[in-house]
C-alpha positions as a printed Julia matrix, in Angstrom:
293×3 Matrix{Float64}:
  55.9   -43.32    5.73
  53.37  -40.61    4.12
  51.97  -38.38    6.9
  48.12  -37.69    6.14
  47.35  -33.85    5.46
  44.36  -33.99    7.61
  44.05  -35.84   11.04
  40.85  -36.88   12.43
  40.42  -33.64   14.66
  41.13  -31.48   11.5
  38.7   -33.75    9.2
  36.19  -33.06   12.02
  36.72  -29.31   12.23
  36.46  -29.21    8.51
  33.32  -31.19    8.69
  31.86  -28.64   11.45
  32.25  -25.57    9.87
  31.05  -26.77    6.25
  27.92  -27.61    8.37
  27.33  -24.48    9.94
  28.21  -22.63    6.95
  25.24  -24.92    5.3
  22.85  -23.67    8.18
  23.48  -20.01    7.45
  22.55  -20.49    3.83
  19.54  -22.18    4.56
  18.31  -19.56    7.44
  19.03  -16.87    4.73
  17.18  -18.28    1.94
  13.96  -19.04    4.63
  14.14  -15.02    5.97
  14.17  -13.82    2.57
  11.11  -15.54    1.35
   9.32  -14.86    4.9
   6.36  -12.31    4.17
   6.84  -11.25    7.96
  10.36  -10.15    7.66
  10.71   -8.08    4.68
  12.55   -4.75    3.95
   9.12   -3.18    4.65
   8.49   -4.5     7.95
  11.83   -3.67    9.21
  11.0    -0.13    8.04
   7.78   -0.22    9.44
   8.35   -0.12   13.56
   7.8     3.13   15.53
  11.9     2.75   16.85
  13.16    1.8    13.08
  11.04    4.33   11.05
  12.96    4.91    7.8
  12.09    8.62    6.04
  10.84    8.11    2.2
  11.21   10.76    0.14
   8.46   13.23   -0.95
   7.83   14.79   -4.31
   4.9    17.07   -3.69
   3.02   18.29   -7.02
   0.67   21.47   -6.09
  -2.73   21.98   -8.31
  -4.97   24.86   -8.37
  -7.93   22.97   -6.94
  -9.64   19.3    -6.74
 -10.66   18.98  -10.46
  -6.65   19.77  -11.45
  -5.88   17.52   -9.26
  -7.84   14.63  -10.41
  -6.71   15.44  -13.72
  -3.0    15.39  -13.0
  -3.92   11.98  -10.84
  -5.52   10.5   -14.24
  -2.4    11.26  -16.33
  -0.04    9.72  -13.49
  -1.88    6.63  -13.32
  -2.5     5.96  -17.06
   1.4     6.55  -17.35
   2.34    4.05  -14.59
  -0.06    1.51  -16.47
   1.58    1.87  -19.74
   4.97    1.64  -18.23
   4.59   -0.83  -15.9
   2.85   -3.39  -18.75
   6.04   -2.44  -20.93
   8.04   -4.8   -18.58
   5.43   -7.23  -17.21
   1.96   -9.09  -18.43
  -0.13   -7.8   -15.86
  -0.39   -4.69  -13.27
  -2.14   -4.79  -10.22
  -3.63   -1.38   -8.75
  -4.56   -0.81   -5.01
  -7.33    1.59   -5.1
  -7.87    4.71   -2.48
 -11.66    5.38   -1.05
 -12.76    8.32   -0.17
 -14.35   11.33   -2.45
 -11.23   12.75   -3.31
  -9.9     9.74   -5.95
 -13.32    9.32   -7.45
 -13.19   11.83   -9.91
 -10.11   10.41  -11.08
 -11.3     7.24  -11.26
 -14.42    8.1   -13.5
 -12.12    9.89  -16.32
  -9.57    6.76  -16.31
 -12.58    4.43  -17.02
 -13.31    6.28  -20.25
  -9.75    5.81  -21.24
  -8.8     3.14  -23.83
  -6.18    1.69  -21.53
  -5.22   -2.02  -21.5
  -7.67   -2.57  -18.52
  -8.16   -6.39  -19.59
  -4.68   -6.71  -18.2
  -4.92   -4.32  -14.91
  -6.13   -6.2   -11.72
  -7.86   -3.76   -8.94
  -8.52   -4.03   -5.37
  -9.37   -1.74   -2.47
  -6.27   -0.9     0.09
  -8.83   -0.86    2.67
 -12.87   -1.65    2.94
 -15.57   -1.02    5.55
 -16.98   -4.16    6.71
 -20.15   -3.65    4.75
 -22.2    -4.95    2.47
 -21.1    -4.14   -1.03
 -24.14   -2.34   -1.98
 -23.8    -0.02    1.14
 -23.28    3.24    0.42
 -20.27    3.53    2.0
 -18.46    0.4     0.3
 -15.41    1.34   -1.44
 -16.15   -1.47   -3.66
 -19.09    0.22   -4.85
 -17.5     3.55   -5.6
 -15.16    1.7    -7.33
 -17.97    0.0    -9.86
 -19.91    3.13   -9.95
 -16.79    5.19  -11.21
 -14.0     3.46  -12.57
 -15.68    0.16  -13.54
 -18.77    2.29  -14.81
 -16.68    3.15  -17.82
 -16.9     2.33  -20.9
 -12.97    0.54  -21.24
 -12.82    0.56  -17.19
 -15.36   -2.17  -17.38
 -12.64   -4.42  -18.53
 -10.39   -4.8   -15.59
 -10.44   -7.28  -12.97
 -11.72   -6.36   -9.93
 -11.36   -7.73   -6.62
 -13.32   -6.56   -3.72
 -12.67   -7.49    0.04
 -15.08  -10.47    0.79
 -17.32   -8.34    3.43
 -19.99  -11.42    3.53
 -17.84  -13.39    5.61
 -18.76  -14.6     9.35
 -16.64  -12.12   10.65
 -14.16   -8.76    9.77
 -11.37  -10.88   10.42
 -12.21  -13.66    8.62
 -12.72  -11.39    5.69
  -9.32   -9.7     6.24
  -7.73  -13.11    6.12
  -9.17  -14.07    2.99
  -8.56  -10.61    1.39
  -5.16  -11.16    2.49
  -5.19  -14.65    0.61
  -6.23  -12.93   -2.4
  -3.79  -10.41   -2.38
  -1.08  -12.92   -1.9
  -2.11  -14.59   -5.14
  -2.23  -11.48   -7.22
   1.04   -9.53   -6.02
   3.25  -12.84   -4.85
   4.64  -13.33   -1.27
   5.71  -10.89    0.2
   3.02   -8.92   -1.56
   4.62   -6.27   -3.98
   1.88   -3.74   -5.52
   2.68   -2.21   -8.76
   0.55    0.96   -8.18
  -0.56    2.02   -4.75
  -3.03    4.68   -4.6
  -3.44    6.28   -0.77
  -5.51    9.36    0.65
  -4.7    11.11    3.85
  -6.86   11.89    6.2
  -6.96   14.81    8.57
  -6.04   12.63   11.67
  -3.36   11.59    9.81
  -4.62    8.15    8.85
  -4.0     6.26    5.29
  -5.86    3.22    4.45
  -7.49    2.25    8.03
  -4.5     2.9     9.92
  -6.01    4.86   12.84
  -3.75    6.55   15.08
  -4.88    5.28   18.39
  -5.53    2.03   17.18
  -3.57   -1.61   16.78
  -3.76   -2.09   13.13
  -0.88    0.83   12.24
   1.69   -1.5    14.42
   0.5    -4.61   13.15
   3.49   -6.51   11.28
   3.04  -10.3    11.12
  -0.41  -10.56    8.63
  -0.88   -9.44    5.1
  -4.31   -7.58    6.07
  -5.9    -6.68    9.51
  -8.67   -5.01   10.95
  -9.28   -1.73   12.2
 -12.49    0.43   13.8
 -12.44    3.67   12.67
 -14.64    6.91   13.02
 -13.74    9.49   10.63
 -17.28    9.99    9.93
 -18.0    10.41   13.78
 -19.78    6.58   13.52
 -17.58    3.88   14.7
 -17.26    1.17   11.86
 -15.47   -1.79   11.71
 -12.91   -2.19    8.68
 -10.37   -4.59    6.65
  -7.21   -2.57    5.78
  -4.05   -4.03    4.15
  -1.26   -3.47    7.0
   1.61   -0.5     6.85
   4.66   -3.67    5.86
   2.58   -4.35    2.84
   1.64   -0.9     1.66
   5.44    0.01    2.19
   6.49   -3.12   -0.44
   4.82   -1.04   -3.17
   6.77   -0.05   -6.18
   5.11    3.12   -6.96
   3.08    4.8    -3.8
   0.89    7.7    -4.81
  -0.81    9.96   -2.16
  -4.19   12.04   -3.22
  -4.86   14.66   -0.76
  -6.95   17.53   -1.49
  -8.78   20.41    0.78
  -7.74   22.63    3.67
  -8.72   20.25    6.38
  -5.87   18.0     5.2
  -2.9    20.64    6.01
  -1.91   19.61    9.04
  -1.8    16.25    8.02
   0.09   16.52    5.36
   2.99   18.7     7.02
   3.05   16.53    9.93
   3.45   13.36    6.61
   6.07   15.06    5.22
   7.93   16.17    8.35
  10.92   14.15    8.65
  10.73   14.85   12.66
   7.02   13.99   13.1
   5.76   11.75   15.04
   4.76    8.22   13.73
   1.83    7.52   16.43
   0.23   10.69   15.2
   0.65   10.24   11.86
   0.21    6.35   10.71
   0.43    7.38    7.29
   4.43    7.77    8.11
   4.42    4.26    8.48
   4.25    3.89    4.25
   7.94    3.85    3.6
   8.62    2.33    0.26
  12.07    2.15   -1.1
  11.42    4.48   -4.24
  10.37    8.23   -3.83
   6.29    8.57   -2.97
   4.44   11.39   -4.82
   2.19   13.3    -3.1
  -0.71   14.97   -5.68
  -2.48   18.07   -3.3
  -4.6    21.03   -4.24
  -3.63   24.57   -2.86
  -5.79   23.68   -0.09
  -3.82   20.61    1.41
  -0.76   21.94    0.38
  -1.23   25.59    1.97
   1.17   26.86   -1.36
   0.34   28.0    -4.44
   0.18   25.57   -7.27
   3.31   27.29   -9.33
   5.48   28.06   -6.09
   7.39   24.75   -6.78
């Protein structure tokens, strides 16, 4: 008589391995869509810190730096909109980018297709002089064309900074997907090595399980609670652009670009995107003449 090709034992083994394969596939799918387990997060741990490639561009002074930033940002908006219907831009706060924002607001770009939001924000009223939202409204969005942009501020009118961070995280996720992928990320650099509100010596730089977190910074001498995007979200951006001006930033910029630099002292090094990072700096920050590169 015919002998069956598979015995009961062999059939059981086949079923077992088939089920194991299904489980493995399911786990891979879950992990690949989990916002806390992206490539960006894996790159941000102090024990597994990647070193991005930096492109340094040096300009004679702060006005020339602003002009260059305007051109870079305008070109990125135009090129991004060739491939998708909308573009997301995370804005840096501080005085360095303000001149660029003013000039951008006067440019006839498709601002109605641009979603703007801050990379970090002081937890203050939107009309407070230190508010990044106020600065954005009075610079970029005060322009004839920039006024058409869609601005999404941190909701600082909630019962706590933690609640504001959670709500803002949802806004960013709605705009940029899960995990969030920002099209254009603009960052500054503090003389203490911080970027956004990821300050050295605080827990914020090492937060990897949230889109946004809270932080306390005293870069102005007065401790202020803030809401900030986390390092994995910043690292997941498609294009990262640092704007750095002034001699006071020189040491921090050197630490940022040093592949052997200490990430604990320079949290900006935790921004490790897969693409090249462009740094626009004036001669004061770079410490070299603008025509030397």
